Wavefront OBJ file of the C-alpha trace (Angstrom):
o trace
v -59.479 -49.606 -17.754
v -58.604 -47.876 -20.687
v -55.921 -44.722 -20.975
v -58.586 -42.211 -20.901
v -59.590 -44.105 -17.253
v -56.192 -44.175 -16.105
v -55.118 -40.859 -16.651
v -57.823 -39.882 -15.354
v -57.144 -41.509 -12.251
v -53.330 -41.945 -11.993
v -52.319 -39.332 -14.519
v -50.056 -40.250 -17.522
v -46.695 -39.123 -19.367
v -46.835 -37.006 -22.936
v -44.429 -35.856 -25.297
v -44.466 -32.232 -27.289
v -43.699 -33.960 -30.188
v -46.447 -36.722 -30.190
v -50.036 -36.337 -30.378
v -52.825 -36.064 -32.899
v -51.465 -33.588 -35.167
v -54.006 -31.224 -36.944
v -52.604 -29.096 -39.819
v -54.570 -26.059 -40.677
v -55.585 -24.344 -43.643
v -52.085 -22.195 -44.243
v -50.012 -25.593 -43.375
v -49.312 -25.369 -39.910
v -49.074 -28.070 -37.625
v -50.524 -28.230 -34.511
v -49.817 -31.187 -31.827
v -53.030 -32.232 -29.805
v -50.724 -33.209 -26.965
v -52.767 -33.205 -23.882
v -56.899 -33.076 -24.409
v -59.954 -34.504 -23.083
v -59.741 -36.842 -25.048
v -56.347 -38.682 -23.751
v -58.337 -37.977 -19.874
v -56.752 -34.354 -19.133
v -60.322 -32.919 -17.927
v -59.659 -29.461 -16.882
v -56.780 -28.141 -19.391
v -55.153 -28.697 -22.815
v -51.640 -28.676 -24.185
v -51.496 -27.761 -27.806
v -48.148 -27.534 -29.680
v -47.513 -25.215 -31.861
v -44.613 -26.089 -34.596
v -44.292 -22.794 -36.552
v -41.824 -22.681 -39.792
v -40.224 -19.210 -40.941
v -43.460 -17.721 -42.726
v -46.286 -19.915 -40.456
v -48.794 -18.395 -38.264
v -51.270 -19.369 -35.627
v -53.755 -15.930 -36.761
v -55.062 -14.149 -33.701
v -58.838 -15.610 -32.451
v -60.359 -15.453 -29.387
v -61.385 -18.039 -27.280
v -64.623 -17.480 -24.609
v -64.060 -19.596 -21.632
v -60.505 -20.284 -21.844
v -57.445 -18.789 -20.610
v -54.265 -19.409 -22.271
v -50.671 -19.470 -21.804
v -48.525 -19.567 -24.820
v -45.101 -20.545 -23.761
v -42.024 -20.005 -26.104
v -40.123 -23.627 -25.947
v -37.522 -22.756 -29.196
v -36.493 -20.011 -31.394
v -37.812 -16.688 -31.766
v -41.269 -15.726 -33.377
v -43.689 -13.286 -32.356
v -46.898 -13.033 -30.345
v -50.421 -11.754 -30.949
v -51.590 -10.079 -27.478
v -54.601 -7.828 -27.385
v -54.339 -5.490 -30.315
v -50.399 -5.996 -31.399
v -47.981 -8.426 -32.640
v -45.013 -8.981 -29.346
v -41.402 -10.110 -30.455
v -40.722 -13.267 -27.995
v -38.354 -15.666 -27.556
v -37.184 -19.146 -25.707
v -38.486 -19.059 -22.349
v -41.073 -16.249 -23.022
v -44.564 -16.768 -21.433
v -47.721 -14.831 -22.873
v -51.077 -14.722 -20.691
v -54.884 -14.111 -22.806
v -57.407 -13.956 -20.720
v -60.883 -15.186 -22.305
v -62.357 -12.678 -24.919
v -58.929 -11.381 -25.703
v -57.312 -11.865 -29.246
v -53.723 -13.481 -29.387
v -51.465 -15.855 -31.865
v -48.511 -16.632 -32.818
v -45.901 -16.487 -35.724
v -42.938 -16.984 -37.470
v -41.542 -14.107 -39.374
v -40.740 -15.541 -42.964
v -37.189 -13.769 -42.482
v -36.699 -15.763 -39.771
v -34.543 -18.910 -40.441
v -35.448 -21.349 -37.596
v -38.418 -23.412 -36.446
v -40.087 -21.519 -33.473
v -42.276 -23.936 -31.441
v -44.820 -22.679 -28.253
v -46.826 -24.841 -26.763
v -50.565 -23.556 -25.703
v -51.612 -24.299 -22.015
v -55.746 -23.713 -21.705
v -58.247 -23.795 -18.980
v -60.384 -25.081 -19.719
v -60.034 -27.320 -22.440
v -60.612 -25.347 -25.582
v -63.553 -26.936 -27.237
v -63.875 -24.370 -29.588
v -60.547 -24.887 -31.168
v -60.937 -28.910 -31.171
v -64.542 -27.932 -32.990
v -62.657 -26.046 -35.682
v -60.114 -28.940 -36.498
v -62.788 -31.518 -36.435
v -61.177 -33.086 -33.690
v -63.303 -35.513 -31.667
v -62.761 -35.236 -27.815
v -65.226 -38.218 -27.216
v -63.530 -40.418 -29.520
v -62.202 -42.836 -26.641
v -59.907 -46.176 -26.929
v -61.594 -48.778 -25.166
v -58.666 -51.206 -25.478
v -57.383 -52.431 -21.964
v -54.020 -50.048 -21.422
v -50.952 -50.670 -19.593
v -48.593 -47.473 -19.123
v -45.057 -47.690 -20.720
v -43.443 -46.019 -18.107
l 1 2 3 4 5 6 7 8 9 10 11 12 13 14 15 16 17 18 19 20 21 22 23 24 25 26 27 28 29 30 31 32 33 34 35 36 37 38 39 40 41 42 43 44 45 46 47 48 49 50 51 52 53 54 55 56 57 58 59 60 61 62 63 64 65 66 67 68 69 70 71 72 73 74 75 76 77 78 79 80 81 82 83 84 85 86 87 88 89 90 91 92 93 94 95 96 97 98 99 100 101 102 103 104 105 106 107 108 109 110 111 112 113 114 115 116 117 118 119 120 121 122 123 124 125 126 127 128 129 130 131 132 133 134 135 136 137 138 139 140 141 142 143 144 145
């Protein structure tokens, strides 16, 4: 059984500090923590690690709804037509078709970490990142836990 098959049948354990990393053209790192590639068919988690001055520019997903969960620090989330101050523990909901984004103002001194949890998986995001969700590791999988 492959890891993807195992996750689809039994579930799995993942870590937001891991996963494949997409470095955006502006130098902002996004970790693809939970995706269809690793077996999640109904939602995904992408973790944004914002150093001061970095942003995930406002964008829209035509099909996916997204929860932006502020995991660490303080920063700003874009929703609809404005930037909103956000802190650890805040949750922003962006329905399909609504502009949203995240940023850590350059005046901040600490990292701003957000989790983007979307359903269905954001295939448009993976296309932008040239991330192949169909790429499978066919080796036999034994869970570490």
